[in-house]
C-alpha positions in Angstrom: -22.9 -10.4 -9.0 -23.8 -8.1 -6.2 -21.3 -7.0 -3.7 -21.9 -5.6 -0.2 -20.3 -3.4 2.4 -19.8 -4.7 5.7 -21.0 -2.7 8.8 -19.0 -3.8 11.7 -20.2 -3.3 15.4 -19.1 -5.2 18.5 -19.8 -5.7 22.0 -17.2 -5.8 24.9 -17.5 -8.4 27.9 -15.0 -10.0 30.4 -13.0 -13.0 29.1 -13.0 -15.3 32.0 -9.7 -16.7 33.2 -8.5 -20.3 33.6 -7.9 -20.5 37.4 -6.2 -23.8 38.3 -6.1 -24.4 42.0 -8.3 -22.8 45.0 -8.0 -23.4 49.0 -7.2 -27.0 50.1 -10.4 -26.8 52.1 -12.6 -26.2 49.0 -11.0 -28.6 46.6 -8.2 -30.8 47.7 -9.3 -33.7 45.6 -7.9 -37.4 46.5 -5.0 -35.5 48.5 -1.3 -36.0 48.3 0.6 -39.0 48.1 3.6 -38.4 50.4 5.6 -35.5 48.9 4.1 -35.8 45.4 3.9 -32.5 43.6 -0.1 -32.4 43.2 -2.3 -29.4 42.7 -5.7 -29.2 42.9 -7.6 -27.4 40.2 -10.7 -25.6 38.9 -11.2 -25.4 35.2 -13.1 -22.5 33.8 -13.2 -21.3 30.3 -10.2 -22.0 27.9 -9.9 -22.0 24.2 -7.9 -24.2 22.0 -7.9 -25.8 18.6 -11.4 -27.3 18.2 -13.2 -24.5 20.5 -14.0 -23.7 23.7 -13.0 -26.5 26.6 -16.1 -27.0 29.0 -15.7 -28.1 32.4 -16.0 -31.6 31.2 -12.6 -31.2 29.3 -10.7 -34.3 28.4 -7.7 -33.0 29.9 -5.1 -30.2 29.3 -1.6 -30.5 28.8 0.7 -27.6 29.7 4.5 -26.9 30.3 6.1 -25.9 33.3 9.9 -25.3 34.5 11.2 -26.6 37.7 13.8 -24.9 39.7 14.9 -26.1 43.0 16.9 -24.2 45.4 20.2 -23.4 43.8 19.2 -23.9 40.3 18.2 -21.5 37.5 16.9 -21.9 34.1 20.0 -23.1 32.7 20.3 -26.2 35.1 16.5 -26.4 36.0 14.2 -29.1 34.4 11.5 -28.7 31.6 8.3 -30.5 32.9 4.9 -31.6 31.3 1.7 -31.2 33.2 -1.5 -32.8 32.8 -4.9 -31.7 34.2 -7.2 -34.6 34.6 -10.8 -35.1 34.3 -10.6 -34.8 38.1 -9.1 -31.5 38.1 -5.9 -32.4 39.4 -2.5 -31.1 37.8 0.3 -33.8 37.9 3.1 -34.3 36.0 4.0 -36.9 33.3 5.4 -39.3 32.4 6.5 -39.5 35.8 5.5 -38.1 39.2 7.2 -34.9 40.5 8.2 -34.7 44.3 9.2 -32.2 46.6 12.8 -32.3 47.9 12.7 -34.7 50.9 15.2 -32.0 53.0 12.5 -29.9 53.1 13.9 -27.3 50.8 11.7 -25.3 48.4 10.7 -25.9 44.4 9.7 -22.8 42.3 7.3 -23.4 39.4 6.4 -21.3 36.4 3.8 -22.5 33.8 2.3 -22.1 30.4 -0.2 -23.2 27.8 0.0 -24.9 25.5 2.6 -27.2 25.9 3.8 -26.6 22.5 5.6 -23.4 23.4 9.5 -23.4 22.5 11.3 -23.2 25.7 14.8 -22.1 25.9 17.1 -21.5 28.9 19.5 -18.8 28.8 23.2 -19.8 29.4 23.2 -17.0 31.7 20.8 -18.6 33.9 19.1 -15.4 34.7 16.2 -15.7 32.3 14.3 -18.0 29.9 12.1 -17.7 26.8 9.2 -19.5 25.7 7.7 -18.7 22.0 4.8 -19.4 20.3 3.1 -18.9 17.0 -0.2 -17.3 17.2 -2.7 -19.8 15.2 -6.0 -17.8 15.8 -7.4 -20.8 17.6 -5.3 -21.8 20.6 -5.1 -19.7 23.9 -1.7 -18.7 25.2 -1.3 -18.3 29.0 1.0 -18.1 31.6 1.2 -18.3 35.3 3.4 -16.4 37.8 6.5 -18.0 39.2 5.3 -19.8 42.6 7.1 -21.6 45.2 6.5 -24.4 47.6 7.8 -27.3 49.6 6.7 -30.7 51.1 5.6 -28.6 54.4 4.0 -25.6 52.4 3.1 -27.1 49.0 1.7 -25.2 46.3 -2.0 -25.1 46.6 -3.1 -23.3 43.7 -1.8 -21.5 40.3 -3.5 -19.2 38.1 -3.1 -19.3 34.1 -3.3 -15.7 33.0 -4.5 -15.1 29.2 -2.2 -13.4 27.0 -4.3 -12.8 23.8 -7.6 -11.1 23.0 -10.4 -13.0 21.8 -12.8 -11.9 19.1 -16.3 -13.9 18.4 -17.4 -13.1 15.0 -21.2 -12.9 14.2 -23.1 -11.8 10.9 -26.6 -11.3 9.8 -28.1 -10.3 6.6 -30.4 -7.4 6.6 -32.8 -8.8 4.2 -33.4 -11.9 2.3 -32.4 -10.3 -1.0 -28.8 -9.6 0.2 -28.5 -12.9 1.5 -29.6 -14.7 -1.8 -27.0 -12.1 -3.5 -24.1 -13.1 -1.2 -24.6 -16.8 -0.2 -23.5 -18.0 2.9 -20.0 -17.1 4.3 -17.1 -19.3 2.9 -14.2 -17.4 4.9 -13.2 -14.5 7.6 -9.8 -13.7 7.6 -8.0 -11.2 10.4 -5.2 -9.4 8.1 -1.8 -9.2 9.7 -2.5 -10.7 13.2 -0.4 -14.2 13.0 2.6 -13.1 15.0 5.2 -15.0 17.2 4.5 -14.6 20.8 7.6 -14.6 23.5 7.0 -14.8 27.2 10.3 -13.9 28.8 10.3 -15.8 32.1 11.2 -13.4 35.2 14.8 -13.8 36.9 14.7 -16.3 39.7 17.3 -14.4 41.5 15.0 -11.1 42.1 11.3 -10.8 43.4 9.9 -10.3 40.1 7.3 -13.2 39.5 5.7 -12.0 36.3 6.6 -13.0 32.9 7.3 -10.3 30.3 5.1 -10.5 26.9 6.2 -9.4 23.6 4.9 -10.4 20.3 7.0 -10.3 16.9 6.8 -8.0 14.2 6.5 -10.3 11.5 3.0 -10.7 10.5 0.6 -13.1 8.4 -2.9 -13.1 8.1 -5.4 -15.3 10.7 -8.0 -17.5 9.5 -11.1 -17.5 11.4 -12.2 -21.2 12.5 -15.9 -21.2 11.1 -18.4 -22.9 12.9 -20.4 -25.4 10.3 -22.8 -25.7 9.2 -23.0 -22.1 8.9 -26.6 -20.6 8.2 -26.4 -16.9 8.3 -29.8 -15.3 9.8 -31.8 -12.4 8.6 -32.1 -9.4 10.8 -30.3 -7.7 13.6 -32.2 -9.6 16.0 -31.1 -13.1 14.4 -27.3 -12.7 14.2 -25.6 -16.3 13.8 -22.4 -16.9 15.6 -19.5 -17.7 12.9 -16.6 -18.5 14.8 -13.7 -17.0 16.8 -10.1 -16.0 16.7 -7.5 -15.1 18.9 -4.5 -12.5 18.4 -2.1 -10.3 20.2 -3.8 -7.2 22.0 -3.3 -3.6 21.1 0.6 -2.7 21.8 -0.2 0.5 23.3 -3.5 0.8 25.3 -3.6 4.9 25.0 -3.5 4.1 21.0 -6.2 2.3 19.3 -5.3 -0.3 16.6 -6.8 -1.1 13.1 -8.3 -4.5 12.7 -9.1 -5.3 9.2 -11.1 -8.3 8.0 -11.6 -9.9 4.8 -14.9 -12.0 4.3 -15.4 -14.3 1.5 -19.3 -15.4 0.6 -20.4 -18.2 -1.7 -21.5 -15.6 -4.4 -19.2 -12.4 -3.8 -15.9 -11.3 -2.4 -13.8 -10.4 -1.1 -15.5 -7.9 1.0 -13.7 -5.8 3.3 -14.0 -3.9 6.6 -11.9 -1.8 9.1 -12.4 -1.4 12.6 -10.3 0.7 15.3 -10.3 -0.3 18.8 -8.0 -1.1 21.9 -8.0 -4.7 22.5 -6.8 -6.1 25.8 -5.3 -9.1 26.9 -8.1 -11.5 28.5 -10.9 -10.2 27.3 -13.6 -11.2 24.7 -15.0 -9.3 22.0 -18.1 -9.8 19.8 -18.0 -8.3 16.4 -21.2 -8.1 14.2 -20.9 -8.0 10.5 -23.8 -6.7 9.0 -24.3 -7.5 5.3 -26.5 -4.6 3.1 -26.4 -2.8 0.0 -26.1 0.6 1.6 -22.7 2.5 2.4 -22.2 3.0 6.1 -19.3 3.9 8.2 -17.7 1.2 10.7 -17.3 1.4 14.5 -16.9 0.0 17.6 -18.2 0.4 21.1 -18.6 -1.7 24.3 -22.1 -3.4 24.5 -24.4 -1.0 26.3 -26.6 -2.3 29.4 -29.5 -2.1 27.2 -28.2 -4.2 24.7 -28.7 -1.6 21.7 -25.8 -1.3 19.1 -24.4 2.3 19.5 -24.4 4.5 16.2 -20.9 3.6 14.6 -18.5 6.1 13.9 -15.6 6.6 11.5 -14.0 9.4 9.2 -16.4 9.8 6.2 -13.6 11.0 3.7 -15.0 10.7 0.2 -18.0 12.2 -1.4 -19.3 11.3 -4.6 -21.5 13.4 -7.2 -22.4 11.4 -10.1 -25.0 13.3 -12.4 -26.9 10.6 -14.3 -26.6 8.3 -11.4 -29.4 9.7 -9.2 -31.2 6.9 -7.0 -28.5 4.3 -8.1 -26.5 1.7 -6.4 -22.9 1.8 -7.5 -20.2 -0.6 -6.8 -17.0 1.2 -5.6 -13.7 -0.5 -6.1 -10.9 0.3 -4.0 -7.4 -0.6 -3.9 -4.9 -0.4 -0.8 -1.1 0.0 -0.9 -0.3 -3.5 -1.8 -2.7 -3.7 -4.5 -5.6 -5.6 -2.7 -9.0 -4.7 -4.0 -12.0 -4.0 -1.6 -15.6 -3.5 -2.7 -18.3 -1.1 -1.4 -21.6 -0.7 -2.2 -23.2 2.8 -2.3 -26.6 4.1 -3.0 -26.4 7.4 -4.2 -29.3 9.8 -3.5 -31.9 11.8 -5.3 -29.2 14.2 -6.4 -26.7 11.7 -7.2 -24.6 12.0 -3.9 -23.3 9.8 -1.3 -20.1 9.0 0.9 -17.8 6.6 2.3 -14.8 6.1 4.3 -12.0 5.1 2.2 -8.8 5.5 4.4 -5.6 5.1 2.7 -7.0 3.5 -0.4 -7.3 4.6 -3.9 -10.9 4.6 -5.5 -9.9 2.6 -8.5 -13.6 2.4 -10.5 -17.1 2.7 -9.9 -19.9 0.6 -11.8 -23.8 0.9 -11.7 -25.3 -2.2 -10.4 -27.7 -1.9 -13.2 -24.9 -1.4 -15.7 -22.6 -4.4 -14.6 -22.4 -5.5 -18.2 -20.7 -2.1 -19.3 -17.1 -1.3 -18.6 -15.8 -0.2 -15.3 -15.7 3.8 -14.7 -12.1 4.3 -13.9 -11.6 7.0 -11.1 -7.9 6.9 -9.9 -8.3 9.0 -7.0 -7.0 9.2 -3.5 -6.9 11.3 -0.2 -4.8 14.0 0.3 -3.2 14.7 3.7 -5.4 17.5 4.3 -8.6 17.5 2.4 -11.5 14.9 1.7 -11.8 13.3 -1.7 -14.6 14.8 -3.9 -15.3 12.7 -7.2 -17.7 14.6 -9.8 -18.8 13.1 -12.8 -21.3 13.3 -15.2 -22.6 9.9 -16.6 -25.0 8.9 -19.5 -27.3 6.6 -17.6 -28.3 4.7 -20.7 -24.7 3.7 -21.9 -22.8 4.5 -18.7 -20.5 6.6 -20.6 -18.6 9.6 -19.0 -19.5 12.8 -20.3 -17.4 16.3 -20.2 -18.1 18.7 -17.3 -17.7 22.2 -18.8 -16.1 24.8 -16.7 -18.8 27.0 -15.4 -20.7 28.2 -18.7 -17.6 27.9 -20.6 -18.3 24.8 -22.8 -15.1 24.9 -24.6 -13.0 24.3 -21.4 -14.0 21.1 -19.6 -12.5 19.7 -16.2 -10.7 16.3 -15.7 -10.4 14.8 -12.2 -10.9 10.8 -12.9 -9.0 8.5 -15.2 -12.6 7.7 -17.1 -12.3 11.6 -18.2 -8.6 11.4 -19.2 -9.6 8.5 -21.5 -12.6 10.4 -22.9 -10.0 12.4 -24.8 -9.6 9.2 -27.1 -13.0 9.5 -28.4 -14.3 13.1 -28.0 -12.3 16.3 -28.7 -15.1 18.6 -29.0 -13.8 21.1 -26.5 -10.5 22.9 -27.0 -9.3 23.3 -23.3 -8.9 20.1 -20.9 -8.0 21.0 -17.5 -6.8 18.2 -15.0 -8.0 19.8 -11.6 -6.8 16.3 -9.5 -4.0 14.0 -9.0 -4.8 10.7 -10.6 -3.5 7.3 -9.7 -3.6 4.7 -12.5 -2.5 2.1 -9.9 -0.4 0.3 -12.7 -3.6 -0.6 -14.9 -2.3 -0.8 -18.6 -2.6 2.5 -19.9 -3.5 2.6 -23.8 -1.9 5.7 -25.3 -4.6 8.3 -26.5 -3.9 8.0 -30.3 -3.5 12.0 -30.8 -4.2 15.1 -29.4 -5.4 17.5 -32.4 -4.1 20.8 -33.6 -5.6 23.6 -31.4 -6.2 21.5 -28.3 -4.6 22.0 -24.8 -4.3 19.6 -22.0 -3.6 21.9 -18.8 -2.0 19.7 -16.0 -2.5 22.6 -13.4 0.7 21.0 -12.0 -0.9 17.8 -10.9 0.5 14.4 -11.0 -0.3 11.1 -12.5 0.9 8.0 -10.7 1.7 4.6 -11.6 1.7 5.1 -15.3 1.9 1.5 -16.9 2.6 1.2 -20.8 3.6 -2.3 -21.8 4.0 -3.7 -25.6 5.8 -6.1 -27.6 5.1 -3.9 -30.6 7.5 -3.1 -33.4 5.8 -0.1 -34.7 3.7 2.8 -33.8 4.1 5.8 -31.0 3.8 5.1 -27.6 3.4 7.4 -24.2 0.4 8.9 -22.4 -0.6 10.4 -26.1 0.7 8.7 -29.1 1.0 11.9 -30.8 0.6 15.7 -30.5 -0.4 17.2 -33.8 -0.4 21.0 -33.3 -1.5 20.8 -29.8 -0.1 21.5 -26.2 0.6 19.7 -23.0 1.4 21.8 -20.1 2.2 21.6 -16.4 1.5 18.0 -16.1 3.7 15.6 -13.9 4.0 11.9 -14.5 5.1 11.1 -10.3 5.8 7.2 -11.3 5.3 4.4 -13.3 7.1 2.1 -16.1 7.1 2.1 -19.7 8.3 -1.0 -21.5 7.6 -1.3 -25.1 10.4 -3.8 -26.0 9.5 -4.0 -29.8 9.3 -0.3 -31.0 12.7 0.8 -32.6 13.9 2.0 -35.8 14.6 5.8 -37.0 11.0 6.6 -38.1 8.8 3.8 -37.4 8.3 3.7 -33.7 9.0 6.1 -30.8 8.5 6.3 -27.1 8.0 9.1 -24.8 6.2 9.3 -21.4 4.1 12.5 -22.7 4.2 11.7 -26.6 5.8 9.4 -28.9 5.8 11.5 -31.7 5.1 15.7 -31.8 4.6 17.1 -35.0 3.4 20.5 -36.3 3.3 23.5 -33.9 3.0 21.2 -30.8 4.4 22.2 -27.4 5.2 20.2 -24.0 5.6 23.0 -21.5 6.4 22.7 -17.6 6.3 19.0 -17.4 7.9 16.4 -15.7 8.6 12.7 -15.7 9.6 10.0 -13.0 8.4 6.8 -14.9 11.2 4.6 -16.1 11.5 3.8 -19.7 12.9 0.7 -21.4 12.6 0.6 -25.4 14.6 0.8 -28.5 14.0 4.5 -29.6 13.0 6.3 -26.4 13.2 9.4 -24.1 11.7 10.8 -20.9 9.6 13.5 -22.3 9.1 12.8 -26.2 10.1 10.0 -28.4 10.5 12.0 -31.6 10.1 16.1 -32.0 9.1 17.0 -35.6 8.0 20.5 -35.0 7.3 22.7 -32.1 8.9 22.9 -28.8 9.9 21.6 -25.3 10.1 24.0 -23.1 11.0 24.1 -19.2 10.9 20.3 -18.8 12.7 17.6 -16.6 13.2 14.3 -16.8 14.3 12.4 -13.4 13.8 8.9 -14.5 16.1 6.3 -15.8 15.8 5.9 -19.7 17.1 2.8 -21.5 17.4 1.8 -25.1 17.9 -1.7 -26.3 18.3 -0.7 -29.6 18.5 3.0 -31.8 19.2 5.0 -28.9 17.8 7.4 -26.3 17.7 10.8 -24.7 16.6 12.5 -21.1 14.4 14.8 -22.9 14.1 13.6 -26.7 15.4 10.8 -28.4 15.4 12.0 -32.3 14.9 15.7 -32.9 14.2 16.4 -36.4 12.8 20.0 -36.0 11.8 22.3 -33.3 13.3 23.6 -30.2 14.2 22.4 -26.9 14.6 25.1 -24.4 15.5 25.4 -20.9 14.9 21.8 -19.8 17.3 19.4 -17.9 17.9 15.8 -17.2 18.8 14.0 -13.9 18.3 10.2 -14.7 20.6 7.7 -15.8 20.6 7.4 -19.7 21.5 4.0 -20.9 22.1 2.2 -24.4 22.7 -1.5 -24.5 23.0 -2.7 -27.9 26.1 -3.8 -30.4 24.6 -1.9 -32.9 24.3 1.7 -34.0 23.0 4.0 -31.7 22.7 7.5 -30.1 22.4 8.5 -26.5 22.5 11.8 -24.6 21.3 13.7 -21.7 19.0 16.2 -23.8 18.6 14.6 -27.3 20.2 11.7 -28.6 19.9 12.2 -32.3 20.1 15.9 -33.1 19.5 16.3 -36.8 17.4 19.7 -37.2 16.5 22.3 -34.7 17.7 24.0 -31.6 18.8 22.9 -28.3 19.1 26.2 -25.8 19.7 27.0 -22.0 19.5 23.0 -21.2 21.6 21.1 -18.8 22.3 17.4 -17.8 23.5 15.9 -14.5 22.5 12.2 -15.2 24.9 9.6 -16.0 25.3 8.5 -19.8 26.2 4.9 -19.9 27.4 3.2 -23.0 27.0 -0.6 -22.7 27.6 -3.4 -25.6 30.6 -3.6 -27.8 29.4 -1.1 -30.8 32.1 1.2 -31.9 29.4 3.0 -34.2 28.0 5.3 -31.5 27.3 9.0 -30.7 27.1 9.8 -27.3 27.4 13.0 -25.1 26.4 14.7 -22.1 23.9 17.1 -24.2 23.5 15.9 -27.5 24.5 12.2 -29.4 24.7 13.0 -32.9 24.8 16.0 -34.6 23.8 16.6 -38.3 24.4 19.4 -40.7 20.9 20.8 -40.4 21.1 21.3 -36.6 22.0 24.5 -35.2 24.7 24.5 -32.4 23.8 24.3 -28.8 23.3 27.5 -27.1 24.2 28.0 -23.5 24.0 24.5 -22.2 25.8 22.8 -19.4 26.6 19.5 -17.8 28.4 18.0 -15.0 31.7 16.3 -15.4 30.8 13.2 -14.0 27.9 12.6 -16.3 29.9 12.1 -19.4 33.5 13.0 -20.6 31.8 15.3 -23.5 29.1 17.6 -24.3 28.5 15.6 -27.6 29.2 15.4 -31.3 30.5 19.0 -32.8 29.6 20.3 -29.4 32.1 22.6 -28.5 29.9 25.2 -26.9 28.2 23.7 -24.0 29.9 24.4 -20.7 30.9 22.0 -17.9 29.8 23.1 -14.4 32.4 24.8 -12.5 33.9 27.6 -10.5 35.6 29.0 -13.3 34.4 32.0 -15.1 31.6 30.9 -17.7 31.3 27.5 -15.8 27.7 28.4 -14.3 24.7 30.1 -16.0 23.8 33.6 -15.4 20.7 35.9 -16.1 22.8 37.4 -18.5 22.6 34.4 -20.9 19.7 33.9 -23.1 16.7 31.8 -21.9 18.5 32.0 -18.4 16.2 34.7 -16.8 14.5 34.3 -13.3 10.7 34.4 -13.6 7.7 32.3 -13.3 7.5 31.2 -16.8 4.9 33.5 -18.3 7.6 35.6 -20.1 9.7 33.9 -22.8 13.4 33.3 -21.6 12.5 33.6 -17.9 11.9 30.1 -16.8 14.2 29.6 -13.8 13.1 30.0 -10.4 17.0 29.8 -9.1 20.0 29.4 -10.9 21.8 28.0 -7.6 25.6 28.0 -7.7 28.8 26.1 -7.5 28.7 26.2 -3.7 32.4 25.1 -2.9 32.0 22.1 -5.0 28.6 20.9 -3.7 26.6 22.4 -6.4 23.1 23.8 -6.4 21.7 23.4 -9.5 19.1 25.7 -11.3 15.7 25.0 -10.6 12.7 25.5 -13.0 9.7 28.2 -12.0 7.4 25.4 -11.1 9.5 23.5 -9.0 
């Protein structure tokens, strides 16, 4: 199925006002019967459900408030007016008359009469509320006055909304065949409440104040059927019209987002930025084709030529292997709505589009739609454009490694697809992440193993929205299932959720955000986690440490075990060293069975814990009495070494852990705060062993500033 970008242009012209009334000489109609209030009218264009009302209309029903002398909105009367086919405004179901004593009457009206009128108990103001439905006009008059001797001769209804008429055309017959007819056009977030606040009758103010509600929904364009979209710019087809609130601040443009579905494709998305004014009509033309383009809106020029559209191009593609190909680019916005753009790459595999606040989720060559999508996971930074570089095998549409310069042993990673390639090809030695990645909560399948001698260098980039979900009772789970004699360094999981509800047991299944199991001479260095974890045997960095080191790492997230236990950094430490790490997340165990729970290591069997600290709350839930809990370690076996130079906050837990008498509570007392004289608490940049901290902080009079690592 082909999907196409929309190119939007518009033209601007005056939007006629409905004018009711003119001079008595010009249009007196059948005249007045006594002192009955009858106002001569002249009907111009107005819209309501069903389309534009022509001069040969079948009547308009309008609302009015009548205020006799001495009356106000609390004591005045709500009236219903009717404009007849002879263009006379009268009031129904019975006539209204001017007072026989010659006193005056004040009137203010609105359209449609379905507006909800509410008079204020203070009598000085009243409101009329409408829900903008996209197909019905909203208008209001000024407050006018008249009497039997000087009757109201005319009244003007002023338009409150902006109107857009949508046209569309296909660039060629191939595009028309690929897309089919238009099924729907939606204007995003433009259905609002409109409130008319009527003027205070005790002042000289005659104008109503107009405001719009903040709660917004989508408006559906009322399509004109049958709808056969033309081919070529000289043959656009009018699709329908829609009305919405004008731009709130006329010196600042607003974004108008449109979603189009067609018979064979969609949703297709487009965005324009413009200042929409009340009482004006805009023509927007949708151009469907297979070429990437920018989006713009300008006034219609006198010679009828569309100006060049302008919008900020913010994303560049360079895909080796996709030269002269058309690719389908899938974008995802903040609320997970997908948008599709087609982009033709040039002979160098290059092309550009605008993505705004979206994430580039994936790409797919039009001639490779039967192959899996290539996941990208990139979004724009505050200051820089997005540059997406890839090398793809044009035959099988698989992403290939991109060497850094001429060094084939070092490759760069800037897309999710390249990250996934770690599961099938380990030819290089060093893998360098050079951009932040956003997984947009797509299910991540753990990379089975990062083998011995391989290094993933995150370059202190972030992975957002990591999601791992499984009911499995066995296996290892995380970004990697296992690290076996390998290294992960300087990588940060900025957000996400891991929910492996079946994984449990002391040796059969472990969950950690970076690795389920570390074995051999493995290392995780300078990493952090903010993804929540829910499982049975789990931790914030590594599920089980069976060899190697975890150095200068932090867990900020909440980690919860429904089974064997949990830890902020590691659940089960069977060997190795945890050094210069800390936890601030809440660590919770919720079972009635045996479990281990702590801020650094839940189950401490062998190895060393040194120069770590914990400020996260350690929470015991359930009614188990067979537990091992502590601020630093849970259990402590004979093969483990005593903890060295560790600290914890008094409100994290009541004790450091089983057999842990060396760890100190943070305090102002002597020895209650780490100092550079202690092993592995040195100030440095992490390049020298033992010098991992940027700052050691201080007690600060009871408002502690806790130590920070070199990379923070």
